[in-house]
N, C-alpha and C positions, 0 to 999 in steps of 0.2 A: 727663848724663842719658841713659838708654837708652830708645829708642823702637823699637817693632815697626811696620813698614809691611806691611800685609796687602793684597796685590794679588790680585784674584779676578775671573775671567772667567766669565760666565754666558751660555749660548746664548739667543737670543731666544725660542725655543720652550720654554725651561725656566723662564721667569719665575715662573709660578705654583708650580711644583714647588720652586724655590729659596726662595721665601717660606715655604712649608710646612716645608722642611728646616731653614731658619734658626730658626724657632720651636722645632722639635723639638730641634735641637742646643743651643740656649740653655737649654732646659728640662733637658736632661741634664747640660750643662756650664755652669752659670751663672758669670758673671764673678766671680772671686775677688778681692776688694779687698785681700787680704793680699799678692797677687801684682801686681795691676794698680792703677794710680793713676787713679781715675775723673776727677780734675781735669785729667788730661793725655790726654784723648781728643778726637779731632776727628770730627765727623759723617762718615759715609760719603760720598765723592764719586763721581760717575759720569762715565764717558766712553762715548760711543756710537759703536762702530766698525761697519764694514760687516758683520762676522760675529757680533759679540756685544756684550754690555755689560761694560765693565771697571769695577770698583769699586776704590777705594783707601781703606783705613781706617788710622788711626794710633792707637796706644795706648801710654801710658807704663808702664814696668816699674819696680817698686820696687827699690831697691838690693839687690843680691845675689840677686835672684829671676829672673834671665834663664833659667836651666835650667827652672825650673818653668813659666815663661811659654811657652817653646817646647814643652814637654811638653803643655801645655793645648791649644795649637793643633794639634799633631800628632794628639792624640786625636780632635779634631773633623774632621780631614781625611779620615777614613775614610768620612764621609758624602758626600764630594764627589769622585767618581771621574772620572778623565780619560776613561774609556770612555763616560761619559755626556755628555762635552763640557765638564765643569767644569775649571778650572785655578786652583790656588791657589799663590801664592809668598809667602814670608815673608822680609823683609829686616830686619837689625838695624842701627840707625843711632844715632849720637850727635848730639844737638842741644843748642844753647843754650836753656835754659828760657825766657829772655826773648824770643828770636827766635821760638821756637815759639808762645808765647802771643799774640804780636802778628801773626803771619802770617795772611793771609787767602787764601793760595794754594789751600787745599783746600776752599774754599767750593763747595757743590754747584751744578752747572749745572741751572737749572730753565727749562723751555721755556714760551714764550708762544705760544698757539695761536689762529689766526684762523679763524673758521668762515664760509664763504660758502654761501648757500642762497637759494632763492626763498621769499619770505614765505608763499606758499600751501602750501609743503611743511613749514613749521615743526612742525605737529602730526603729520603722517604720519611724519616722520623723528625725531620726539621730540627736537628740537634742545635744548630746555631740559634734559631729562634727561641727554642725552649730555654736555653741557657741565658739568653739576653733578657727574656721576660722574668725568669725566676730571680735573676740578679737585681732586678729593679725593686724587689720587695725588701723592706728595711730589715727583716729578720735574717736575710741571706747575705752573707759577706761576699761570697763569690761562688761561681760554678765553674769547675775546672774540667776541660775536655781536651784531648791531646791535639786535635787539629788547630785549636786556638792557642794553647799554652805551651806546647812542646817546643823545646829549643834544641834537643839532641835526638835521642831515639825513644821509642815508645816505652821500652822497659825502664830506662832511666827516669823518664817522666813519671811512670808508675811508682818507682822506688822513692822518688823525691817528694811526691805529693799525696799518695794514698793514705799514708799514716797520719797526715795532718787533718784529714777530712772527718766530718761528723756523720756523713751518710753517703751511700752510693746509690745512684740511679742506674739500674742495669736494663738496657734496652735489648730485649730478647727477640731473636729471629733465627732463621736457619743459618744465615751468615754468621751470626754471633756464636751459635753452637759450634761452628767449625773454625772459629777464630782462636788461635793460641793466646794472643794477648788478652782477649776478653776473658778467657778461662783463667788465666793467671791473675787478672784483676779481681774477679769476684771471689776466687778461692783465697786470695791474700786478704781481702776485706773480711771474709768469713773467719779466717784464722785470727784476725786482729779484733774481732768483736764489733766491727763497723756495721750498723744496720744497712740492709740491702732492700731496695724497693724494686721488684721485677716489673718491667713495663713491657707489655706484650700485645699482639693482636691474635696470636694463636697460642693457647695455653701449652701446647706440646713443645713450644720453643723455649719454655722455662727449664733451666737445668733441673734434673730430678731432685737434687738435694734442696732446691729452693722453692719447690712447688707449694709447700705449706706456708710460705711467707705471704704477708699481706701485700698485694701488688695492685696494679692498675691495668685495665684493658685500654689500649691506646685507640682513640677515635681519630682517624685520619681526616675527618670532615669537620671536626670541632676542636680547634686549638684552645679556645677559652675554657672549655670543659676539661681538657687535659691539664691545663695549667692549674686550675682551681683544685682539682683532685690531687695533683702532685703536691701543691702547697699544703693541703690538709694532711697528706700522708707524711710529709717532711715534719710538720708540727708534731704529729702523733709519734713518730718513730725516732727522730733524731735525739730526743732528750732522754732516751732510755736504751738499755742494752738490746742487741738483736734477739729475736725470738728463738 
């Protein structure tokens, strides 16, 4: 059986553009089932590097259709220029159908996000809205925050969930600086090597030990901007150790 492995690198600042380009490319060049076998496709998998997002897709090619399959992808490559930071590589491989169908190697990595904040700031930072929108992205498995997910007390919630998470969003404010639970959350995350993204509107509200971390200034008037910046930072930091 012939499989095509499509390796594709996307710069972090091109995520939105890449999504748009993908829709446009698929509209112009829809998948031809006379060439490709839809039963032998694996969902796109993601790796998050320091510089970009690397994706890997696998698609089965029908017998005798390899040339047509390569021509299909080469037509689409014109939309993904290296001058814009995109990189696409196509490999041809032979696989056992049985091993391919049973393999779970290409399952997509999905992040679990822990949100730390002072309860008094839940409304101003729109914690519920941020969590809901982030969870809608396919690469994010869930966003945990205590007002939504806690069933006992906040310290038990922290103990049960923080260690499972891939990254922490720390909403920084004067209230957060004076909050014992928030302090325990971010210090526990630090001790366990969990990447922390400080989110602030006043840099003086970031705990001194975290001021050197890559963070985000929160824009109270532009939620779309906040979400896209957060998504990009999660891509960049969740796949590697804390700084």
